Phi, psi and omega in degrees: 000322182301314181295320177304310182291324176301313180292321179297310184295332176295333185265351183270139174275318178208156176213136180212155178292134182246011180170188181278134173296145176255136181254154177285149176252083183216143175275342183272306180233118179253154177156195182275132178267316178206152179224107178286128180227156171243139179212162174224145181274160170299152182305324182293333183263339185202169182296339175070355185272330186242107176302143181257125177274130182222140172254114181271123176259123181265000000 
C-alpha cells in the first residue's frame, strides 16, 4: 500500500477533503471506512483542467 500511495501522490497536482470521513462502527476493528476527496493530476498525466471527485474506501 505504501508504494501505491507514493506513486499516486507523485502524479497528483492537488488533493483535498471533499466531505466528512466516515468511521466504522465496530468494537473489533475501528477506523476510517471512507474518505471523500477531490484531486487533480499534473498536466502531463491528465488534462489537469477538471478535478476528479473520488470517494476512497479504506
